[in-house]
C-alpha atoms as an extended CHARMM CRD file, in Angstrom:
* protein
*
       124  EXT
         1         1  MET       CA             88.6490000000     -209.8390000000       98.1750000000  PROA      1               0.0000000000
         2         2  THR       CA             88.2150000000     -211.4020000000      101.5630000000  PROA      2               0.0000000000
         3         3  ILE       CA             91.1280000000     -211.5150000000      104.0260000000  PROA      3               0.0000000000
         4         4  LEU       CA             90.5280000000     -215.2360000000      104.8010000000  PROA      4               0.0000000000
         5         5  GLN       CA             91.4440000000     -216.4160000000      101.2920000000  PROA      5               0.0000000000
         6         6  PRO       CA             94.6620000000     -218.3760000000      100.7650000000  PROA      6               0.0000000000
         7         7  PRO       CA             97.5280000000     -216.1620000000       99.4410000000  PROA      7               0.0000000000
         8         8  ARG       CA             97.4420000000     -217.8840000000       95.9830000000  PROA      8               0.0000000000
         9         9  THR       CA             93.7410000000     -217.1000000000       95.6440000000  PROA      9               0.0000000000
        10        10  GLN       CA             94.3270000000     -213.5410000000       96.7420000000  PROA      10              0.0000000000
        11        11  GLY       CA             97.0340000000     -213.2290000000       94.0840000000  PROA      11              0.0000000000
        12        12  ALA       CA             94.7820000000     -214.6700000000       91.3480000000  PROA      12              0.0000000000
        13        13  ASN       CA             92.0080000000     -212.3230000000       92.3710000000  PROA      13              0.0000000000
        14        14  ALA       CA             94.3710000000     -209.3520000000       92.2970000000  PROA      14              0.0000000000
        15        15  GLU       CA             95.6020000000     -210.3420000000       88.8610000000  PROA      15              0.0000000000
        16        16  GLU       CA             91.9810000000     -210.5580000000       87.6240000000  PROA      16              0.0000000000
        17        17  LEU       CA             91.1800000000     -207.1290000000       89.1040000000  PROA      17              0.0000000000
        18        18  ALA       CA             94.3340000000     -205.6160000000       87.5920000000  PROA      18              0.0000000000
        19        19  CYS       CA             93.6050000000     -207.1670000000       84.1430000000  PROA      19              0.0000000000
        20        20  ARG       CA             90.0140000000     -205.8190000000       84.1520000000  PROA      20              0.0000000000
        21        21  TYR       CA             91.2330000000     -202.4470000000       85.2290000000  PROA      21              0.0000000000
        22        22  LEU       CA             93.8500000000     -202.2750000000       82.4520000000  PROA      22              0.0000000000
        23        23  LEU       CA             91.3390000000     -203.4530000000       79.8930000000  PROA      23              0.0000000000
        24        24  GLN       CA             89.0830000000     -200.5700000000       80.9960000000  PROA      24              0.0000000000
        25        25  GLN       CA             92.0190000000     -198.1780000000       80.4480000000  PROA      25              0.0000000000
        26        26  GLY       CA             92.2410000000     -199.3430000000       76.8190000000  PROA      26              0.0000000000
        27        27  LEU       CA             95.0290000000     -201.9300000000       76.9700000000  PROA      27              0.0000000000
        28        28  ARG       CA             94.5480000000     -205.2250000000       75.1680000000  PROA      28              0.0000000000
        29        29  LEU       CA             95.4040000000     -208.5290000000       76.7880000000  PROA      29              0.0000000000
        30        30  ILE       CA             97.9620000000     -210.7550000000       74.9570000000  PROA      30              0.0000000000
        31        31  THR       CA             98.5640000000     -213.4040000000       77.5510000000  PROA      31              0.0000000000
        32        32  ARG       CA             98.4180000000     -214.1280000000       81.3170000000  PROA      32              0.0000000000
        33        33  ASN       CA            100.9610000000     -215.8830000000       83.4810000000  PROA      33              0.0000000000
        34        34  TYR       CA            103.7090000000     -216.3320000000       80.9130000000  PROA      34              0.0000000000
        35        35  HSD       CA            106.2210000000     -218.7830000000       82.3390000000  PROA      35              0.0000000000
        36        36  CYS       CA            109.8400000000     -219.4990000000       81.5130000000  PROA      36              0.0000000000
        37        37  ARG       CA            112.7620000000     -220.8760000000       83.4580000000  PROA      37              0.0000000000
        38        38  GLN       CA            113.6410000000     -217.4040000000       84.7530000000  PROA      38              0.0000000000
        39        39  GLY       CA            110.2230000000     -216.7550000000       86.1990000000  PROA      39              0.0000000000
        40        40  GLU       CA            106.7790000000     -215.5080000000       85.3220000000  PROA      40              0.0000000000
        41        41  ILE       CA            105.1350000000     -212.4090000000       83.9690000000  PROA      41              0.0000000000
        42        42  ASP       CA            101.6250000000     -211.8870000000       85.3190000000  PROA      42              0.0000000000
        43        43  LEU       CA            100.1950000000     -210.0670000000       82.2890000000  PROA      43              0.0000000000
        44        44  ILE       CA            101.4110000000     -209.1380000000       78.8540000000  PROA      44              0.0000000000
        45        45  MET       CA             99.3930000000     -206.4720000000       77.2490000000  PROA      45              0.0000000000
        46        46  ARG       CA             99.4230000000     -204.0240000000       74.4060000000  PROA      46              0.0000000000
        47        47  ASP       CA             99.0050000000     -200.3090000000       74.8340000000  PROA      47              0.0000000000
        48        48  THR       CA             98.8590000000     -198.7850000000       71.3260000000  PROA      48              0.0000000000
        49        49  ASP       CA            102.4280000000     -199.1430000000       70.1370000000  PROA      49              0.0000000000
        50        50  ASN       CA            103.8040000000     -200.5130000000       73.4040000000  PROA      50              0.0000000000
        51        51  LEU       CA            104.1810000000     -204.1010000000       74.5680000000  PROA      51              0.0000000000
        52        52  VAL       CA            103.5700000000     -203.9460000000       78.3020000000  PROA      52              0.0000000000
        53        53  PHE       CA            104.8750000000     -206.4800000000       80.7760000000  PROA      53              0.0000000000
        54        54  VAL       CA            102.8330000000     -206.1440000000       83.9400000000  PROA      54              0.0000000000
        55        55  GLU       CA            103.7580000000     -207.3140000000       87.4310000000  PROA      55              0.0000000000
        56        56  VAL       CA            100.7410000000     -207.4040000000       89.7610000000  PROA      56              0.0000000000
        57        57  ARG       CA            101.3960000000     -207.0650000000       93.4960000000  PROA      57              0.0000000000
        58        58  TYR       CA             98.8010000000     -207.6290000000       96.1980000000  PROA      58              0.0000000000
        59        59  ARG       CA             99.4970000000     -206.2250000000       99.6340000000  PROA      59              0.0000000000
        60        60  ARG       CA             97.0380000000     -206.8070000000      102.4490000000  PROA      60              0.0000000000
        61        61  GLN       CA             99.0500000000     -204.3940000000      104.6250000000  PROA      61              0.0000000000
        62        62  SER       CA            101.6260000000     -201.7270000000      103.8960000000  PROA      62              0.0000000000
        63        63  ARG       CA            103.7080000000     -202.6660000000      106.9640000000  PROA      63              0.0000000000
        64        64  TYR       CA            106.4080000000     -204.2890000000      104.7460000000  PROA      64              0.0000000000
        65        65  GLY       CA            106.2070000000     -201.6610000000      101.9830000000  PROA      65              0.0000000000
        66        66  SER       CA            103.9970000000     -200.9430000000       99.0630000000  PROA      66              0.0000000000
        67        67  GLY       CA            103.3630000000     -203.1870000000       96.1050000000  PROA      67              0.0000000000
        68        68  LEU       CA            105.8140000000     -201.1290000000       94.0390000000  PROA      68              0.0000000000
        69        69  GLU       CA            108.4790000000     -201.3020000000       96.7060000000  PROA      69              0.0000000000
        70        70  SER       CA            108.1070000000     -205.0830000000       96.7400000000  PROA      70              0.0000000000
        71        71  VAL       CA            109.3740000000     -205.2850000000       93.1230000000  PROA      71              0.0000000000
        72        72  ASN       CA            113.0330000000     -205.1780000000       94.1410000000  PROA      72              0.0000000000
        73        73  ARG       CA            116.0660000000     -205.3170000000       91.8600000000  PROA      73              0.0000000000
        74        74  ARG       CA            116.1460000000     -209.1030000000       91.7850000000  PROA      74              0.0000000000
        75        75  LYS       CA            112.4480000000     -209.2960000000       90.8780000000  PROA      75              0.0000000000
        76        76  GLN       CA            112.9220000000     -206.6880000000       88.1280000000  PROA      76              0.0000000000
        77        77  GLN       CA            115.7950000000     -208.7930000000       86.6260000000  PROA      77              0.0000000000
        78        78  ARG       CA            113.6880000000     -211.8970000000       86.6510000000  PROA      78              0.0000000000
        79        79  ILE       CA            110.8220000000     -210.1050000000       84.9040000000  PROA      79              0.0000000000
        80        80  ALA       CA            113.2620000000     -208.5930000000       82.3280000000  PROA      80              0.0000000000
        81        81  HSD       CA            114.7690000000     -212.0310000000       81.6120000000  PROA      81              0.0000000000
        82        82  CYS       CA            111.2760000000     -213.5110000000       81.1610000000  PROA      82              0.0000000000
        83        83  ALA       CA            110.3710000000     -210.6280000000       78.8980000000  PROA      83              0.0000000000
        84        84  ALA       CA            113.4460000000     -211.2840000000       76.7770000000  PROA      84              0.0000000000
        85        85  HSD       CA            112.4410000000     -214.9460000000       76.5650000000  PROA      85              0.0000000000
        86        86  TYR       CA            108.9480000000     -213.9010000000       75.3910000000  PROA      86              0.0000000000
        87        87  LEU       CA            110.4270000000     -211.5460000000       72.8060000000  PROA      87              0.0000000000
        88        88  HSD       CA            112.7200000000     -214.2670000000       71.5480000000  PROA      88              0.0000000000
        89        89  ARG       CA            109.8260000000     -216.6620000000       71.0900000000  PROA      89              0.0000000000
        90        90  HSD       CA            107.5920000000     -214.0120000000       69.5380000000  PROA      90              0.0000000000
        91        91  PRO       CA            109.8640000000     -211.9420000000       67.2270000000  PROA      91              0.0000000000
        92        92  ARG       CA            106.9760000000     -209.8990000000       65.8230000000  PROA      92              0.0000000000
        93        93  ALA       CA            106.3050000000     -208.5800000000       69.2990000000  PROA      93              0.0000000000
        94        94  GLY       CA            109.8090000000     -207.2130000000       69.3440000000  PROA      94              0.0000000000
        95        95  GLN       CA            108.8210000000     -204.6130000000       66.7840000000  PROA      95              0.0000000000
        96        96  LEU       CA            106.9480000000     -202.7420000000       69.5420000000  PROA      96              0.0000000000
        97        97  ALA       CA            108.5150000000     -200.6190000000       72.2190000000  PROA      97              0.0000000000
        98        98  ALA       CA            108.4620000000     -202.4990000000       75.5270000000  PROA      98              0.0000000000
        99        99  ARG       CA            107.8100000000     -201.1910000000       78.9830000000  PROA      99              0.0000000000
       100       100  PHE       CA            107.4520000000     -202.6430000000       82.4950000000  PROA      100             0.0000000000
       101       101  ASP       CA            104.4940000000     -201.6110000000       84.5640000000  PROA      101             0.0000000000
       102       102  VAL       CA            103.4790000000     -202.5710000000       88.0930000000  PROA      102             0.0000000000
       103       103  VAL       CA             99.8320000000     -202.6900000000       89.3090000000  PROA      103             0.0000000000
       104       104  ALA       CA             99.5460000000     -202.6710000000       93.0750000000  PROA      104             0.0000000000
       105       105  VAL       CA             96.2870000000     -203.9000000000       94.5590000000  PROA      105             0.0000000000
       106       106  SER       CA             95.4440000000     -203.3750000000       98.2270000000  PROA      106             0.0000000000
       107       107  PRO       CA             92.2650000000     -203.5750000000      100.2900000000  PROA      107             0.0000000000
       108       108  ASP       CA             90.4190000000     -200.4140000000      101.1590000000  PROA      108             0.0000000000
       109       109  SER       CA             87.2170000000     -199.7370000000      103.0640000000  PROA      109             0.0000000000
       110       110  ALA       CA             85.5550000000     -198.8030000000       99.7640000000  PROA      110             0.0000000000
       111       111  GLY       CA             86.8100000000     -201.9340000000       97.9690000000  PROA      111             0.0000000000
       112       112  PRO       CA             90.1390000000     -202.8580000000       96.4020000000  PROA      112             0.0000000000
       113       113  ARG       CA             92.4630000000     -199.9720000000       95.6450000000  PROA      113             0.0000000000
       114       114  ILE       CA             94.3840000000     -200.2260000000       92.3670000000  PROA      114             0.0000000000
       115       115  GLU       CA             97.5250000000     -198.2000000000       91.6760000000  PROA      115             0.0000000000
       116       116  TRP       CA             98.9680000000     -198.4620000000       88.1580000000  PROA      116             0.0000000000
       117       117  ILE       CA            102.6100000000     -197.4140000000       87.8190000000  PROA      117             0.0000000000
       118       118  ARG       CA            103.6540000000     -197.0910000000       84.1520000000  PROA      118             0.0000000000
       119       119  ASN       CA            107.3600000000     -197.4520000000       83.3300000000  PROA      119             0.0000000000
       120       120  ALA       CA            107.9330000000     -198.6820000000       86.8820000000  PROA      120             0.0000000000
       121       121  PHE       CA            111.4590000000     -199.7790000000       85.9980000000  PROA      121             0.0000000000
       122       122  GLU       CA            113.8850000000     -200.1410000000       83.1340000000  PROA      122             0.0000000000
       123       123  ALA       CA            115.4110000000     -203.4090000000       81.9650000000  PROA      123             0.0000000000
       124       124  ASP       CA            119.1930000000     -203.5080000000       81.9570000000  PROA      124             0.0000000000
């Protein structure tokens, strides 16, 4: 990723990198950018018997905290509400255990650095 890209492009590139990384780890993609009135979930994936709601965070610098730290309580609640909306619209998916992961992408001299945090937070 180049630093001169607009933030939206950087975010889309980070989501693509995160998706490819998780696919390499054995997860299966269900959908990208699931929208509802409460917000958006970047990636919804399946990891064996788990439905995984993934928030992807791109941080060019760590000056304002890491990607994980940027998923504050309010953001967690929005993701959880959106996940509940998805489960309501897709009842069969509700048969799986659900978890919330965060993938933090940041630049590094050797290329993008990807940090995958499983079970990053619990829904209330």
